[in-house]
N, C-alpha and C positions, 0 to 999 in steps of 0.2 A: 494342372499347368499345361501339359501337352495338348489336351483337348482344346483349351482356350486359345493356345497359340495357333493350332491348326485352323480353327475357325477364323481367327483374325487375319492369318496370312497363309492361305492355301497353297501359295506358290513357293513355300519354303524350300530351299535347295537341299539336295541330298547331303551336301557337305555339312550344312547346319545340323541336319538330323544326326549325322554320325558324331558330331561334336557333342550333341545333347546326350547321346548314349554314353559318352565318356564322363558325363557330369557326376555320376555316382562312383567313379573309379576311386579307389583308396588313394589318399595322399601320403607322401613321404612324411613320417612323423618327425623327421629331422628338419623339415622346412621351418624357416623362421616366420614369425608373425608378419603377415603382409600389410598390417595396418588396418584402418577402418574399411569396412566393406563399401562397395560402390553404392549400395542403397543408403548407407549412413552418410556418405560423402554427398550424394545427390540431394539429400534433405537439408544440407547446410545452407544458410543464407549466402547469396552471391554465387552459388554454383549453378551453372547451366547444365541440365541433364544431357542435352544433345552434345555439347562439347565433351562432357565426361564420357558419354557413350562412344563417341568417335575415337577418343584417345585410347580406349581399351579394346577397340575392334581387332587390332592385330593380335593381341594376346588371346582374345576369344577364338579367333580363327585357327590359331595353332594349338588351342587347348591348354593355354597357360594360365587361365583364370581359375579361381576357386569355384566350387559349385554354386554358392550363394551369389557370387558376382556374375556367373554365367546366367543364372536365373534372372537376375535384375536386368541384364542387358537384353535378354530375349523378351522379357516383359515390356521393356521400353520400346524396342524395335517393333513389337507387335502392335503398339498404339501410335507410333510416330512414323508416318510414311517416308519422311525425309531420311531418317536414320536407317529405316529398313532398306532403302535404296542404296545408301552408303555401305551397309553391311553386305549386300549382294555384290557390290563391286569388289570389296575385300575378298569375298569368297571366290569370285571368279579369278582374281589374280593369284590366290593361293592354289587353286586347282591348276592354273597354268604353270606355276612354279613346280608343282608336283610332277606334272608331265615332263617338263624340261629337265627335271632332276633325273629322269630315267634315260635321258639321251646322253650320248658321248659327244661332247662339243669341245671346240677349241677354246683356249683361254679368252676371256672377254677382253676387248681392246679398252684402252683408257677412255674415260668419259670425255666427250667433246667439251670444248671450253665453255659453251653456254650452259652446261649442267653443273659447272663448278660454282662455288659460292660467288654471288654477284657483288660488285662494288657499289658503294654509296658515297657520294661526295656531299658535303654540307657547307652551309653558310650561316653566319649570324646576321640577323636582320633586326634593325631597330623599329619599333612600332609603338603606337599609342597605348598598347597594353603591356609594354615592356619588351625586352629583347626576345627574339624568337630564333630557335635553331631549326633550319630547314634543310632536309636531306632529300636527295634525288638519286635514283638508280638509272640505268640505261632504259628501264621500262617506264619510269614515271616518278611522280612525287611519292616519297616513302614515309616521311615523318616530319611533323612540325611539333616542336616542344616549347613550352613557355619557360624562358630563361629565369623568370622570377620564382619558379617553383622547383626546377630541376637544374642541376649543374651540367656543364658541358660533358663531364665525364659520365654522368648518369645517362645523358642523351646518347653518347657513343655506345654505352653498354646495352641500352635498349635496342639499338640497331643491330648489334652483334647477336643478341638473343633471338632476333628475328631472322638470322641467317645471313646477314650482310657483312662484308669486309669493308671497313671504313677506310677511305683514302684521304690523305691530307694534302696531296699535291694538286687537287682539283677543287672547284667550287660549284655549287648548284647553279644551273643556268639562270641567267638574268631574267628570263621570262617569268619565272616563279616569283622572284622578289618584286618585279614590276607589277604583276597582278595583285600581289598583296598590298602594295602601296596604293594602287588604284582603289582597292576595296576600302582601305582605311580612309581614303579621301572622298568616299562616296561616289566615285566615278565608275565603279564596277559592281554589278549586282550578281554576276554569275561568273564563276571561274571556268576557264577553258584549259584544263591541264590533264594529262594522262595520270592515272593514279596506280600505284603499285601496292596491293594489299598482301604481298607475299608474306608467308609465315603466320597468317591469322587463321583461326578456325572458321569453318564454313558459316556457322551461325552468326559470328561477329561480322563477317563479310556481308551477309544478307542484311543485317541491321544497318551497316554503314551505307550500303547502296540505297536502302530506303530513305535514310536520313539525308543523303545527298540530293534527293528529289524535293525536299521541302523548300519552297520558294523564299527568296529574299524578303525580309520584312514580315514573315508569317511565322507562326509557331504551331507545333503539334505536341500531343502528349505522348508519354512513353507507351500508353495503352494504344494509341493510334499506330505507332510503329510496330508494336507487337501484332496487331491485326494485319498490318500490311505484309509482314513476313510470314503470315499464316499461323502464328502461335499466340492467340489472344490471351492465353494464361501466362505468358512469359514476360510480364511487365518488368519484374525485378531483373530478369536476365538481360532484357534490353538495356536497362539502366547500367548494369555492370559492363555490358559490351561498349556502350557509349563512353563510359568513364575510361575505357581503354582505347578509345578512338585515337589512332596514331596520327591522324591528319585533321586536327581541329581547324576551324575557320573555313577551310576548303570543303571538308565534310562537316556541315554546320550543326554539330550536336548542341550548340548553344541555343538553337531554335526548338529544342525538345524540352518541355517543361512538364510539371506534374499536372494531373487532371484537376487538382484543386486550384490551379492558376498560380501556384508558387513555383519558384525557379527550379528547385531540384539541384542536384550536384553538378559539378563541372570541374574538369581537370585543372583549368586555370584559376579556379576559385569563383565563388558566386559574384564577387564584385566585377570580375572580368566578363562573366556571362551577362550581367545586367548592362555593362558598358557596351557590349556588342549588340544587344537587342535595342538599346537606345540609339546606337549608331544607325541601325537599320530602320528605326521608327516603328519597331514591332510592339504590339500591345499583347499582354498575356490573355489567356483564354477567358 
């Protein structure tokens, strides 16, 4: 294991090496069962290994993972350059915190307002595909939800899970609703709105950025998007990321279909996906 990792990643930091030396340290027998190992979890359908890896990097850096989980994470970062770069960032931050911990410093001041939980205002918009809930933060468009699939309460809960505080005394800017209406009336082929992907994993963000580049009236396959983001073997993970797309329509995941020219899944339902493609005059592959 060590030899293979050294060959794959010769620039492994000293911090990672020290953690690896702790991998064989005896565990407290009183510890409770942590659940399925990362290797088992990563093998499950719908689980993106990169998302799983990044979620467990903090625990890895502080030595809080089991030996099998540490081994899985090291193996994954040894073959995935993106995750290896993310792990290096975590290690550098941890080393900095270690150095700061040795210093005598004054109490930290309160966080500036911009680092507190951000607000999101939302509006209900009627559309040819049913009611839409549209949320906007000070940074940009945050969420669009199909009201025929999810309730307003579920929409608000999703916003809160992404780290936003929902405000009820404001409404989403009219420019968003205006552009949506122009799209449904075939007067707009491209949205011109700032997007806020806060709270989403890096892999999901990369998939959404690639999807946003698919032109009006055209389609791409899930495999195409996987290649675009540099992970040609991650077709299933791309599909899962698009199913969680928080900004459908504007990030046109309805333009992503299966390689066999069938529709594939869609958060708003296959009938809505077909309706949107018909609206744009798009033909399947």
